[in-house]
C-alpha positions as CSV (number, residue, x, y, z in Angstrom):
1,X,-17.1,19.0,-10.3
2,X,-15.1,18.3,-13.5
3,X,-15.6,15.6,-16.0
4,X,-12.8,13.3,-17.1
5,X,-12.6,10.4,-19.5
6,X,-12.5,6.8,-18.2
7,X,-9.1,5.3,-19.2
8,X,-10.8,2.0,-19.9
9,X,-13.9,2.8,-21.9
10,X,-13.5,6.5,-22.8
11,X,-16.8,7.6,-21.3
12,X,-17.1,10.9,-19.5
13,X,-17.2,10.4,-15.7
14,X,-17.1,12.7,-12.7
15,X,-13.6,13.4,-11.3
16,X,-15.1,12.5,-7.9
17,X,-16.2,9.0,-9.0
18,X,-14.4,6.0,-7.5
19,X,-15.2,3.8,-10.4
20,X,-16.6,4.3,-13.9
21,X,-20.4,3.8,-13.8
22,X,-20.3,2.4,-17.3
23,X,-17.5,-0.2,-17.1
24,X,-16.6,-0.3,-13.4
25,X,-12.9,0.5,-13.9
26,X,-11.3,2.3,-10.9
27,X,-10.8,6.0,-11.5
28,X,-7.3,7.5,-11.6
29,X,-7.9,9.0,-8.2
30,X,-8.9,5.6,-6.7
31,X,-6.0,3.9,-8.4
32,X,-3.5,6.4,-6.9
33,X,-5.0,6.0,-3.5
34,X,-4.7,2.2,-3.8
35,X,-1.0,2.5,-4.8
36,X,-0.4,4.7,-1.7
37,X,-2.1,2.2,0.6
38,X,-0.1,-0.7,-1.0
39,X,3.2,1.3,-0.5
40,X,2.3,2.0,3.2
41,X,1.5,-1.7,3.8
42,X,4.8,-2.7,2.3
43,X,6.7,-0.2,4.4
44,X,4.9,-1.5,7.5
45,X,5.9,-5.1,6.7
46,X,9.6,-4.2,6.1
47,X,9.6,-2.4,9.5
48,X,8.2,-5.4,11.2
49,X,10.8,-7.7,9.6
50,X,13.6,-5.4,10.7
51,X,12.3,-5.3,14.3
52,X,12.1,-9.1,14.3
53,X,15.7,-9.5,13.1
54,X,16.9,-7.0,15.7
55,X,15.0,-8.9,18.4
56,X,16.6,-12.2,17.3
57,X,20.1,-10.7,17.3
58,X,19.5,-9.3,20.8
59,X,18.2,-12.6,22.0
60,X,21.2,-14.4,20.6
61,X,23.6,-11.9,22.2
62,X,21.9,-12.2,25.6
63,X,21.8,-16.0,25.5
64,X,25.5,-16.3,24.5
65,X,26.6,-13.8,27.1
66,X,24.7,-15.7,29.9
67,X,26.3,-19.0,28.9
68,X,29.9,-17.7,29.5
C-alpha cells in the first residue's frame, strides 16, 4: 500500500482510500472512477435517444405507407 498526497489538503493518504480522511476530498482513483461512470451514463443516454428517433421514423414510415 503506497502513500500519496491529497490534492486538496496535501496530507499523506493511502492510495487505496476513497476519500481523504483529513478533508474528505475524493481521491484521484475515486475521481477517475466517477468520470468513467459519468461517461458510461452519457453514452447510454445517447443510445436511448438514437433508438427513440429510429422508432419514431419507422412509425412515421409505417403510418404513411398504410394511408396510401
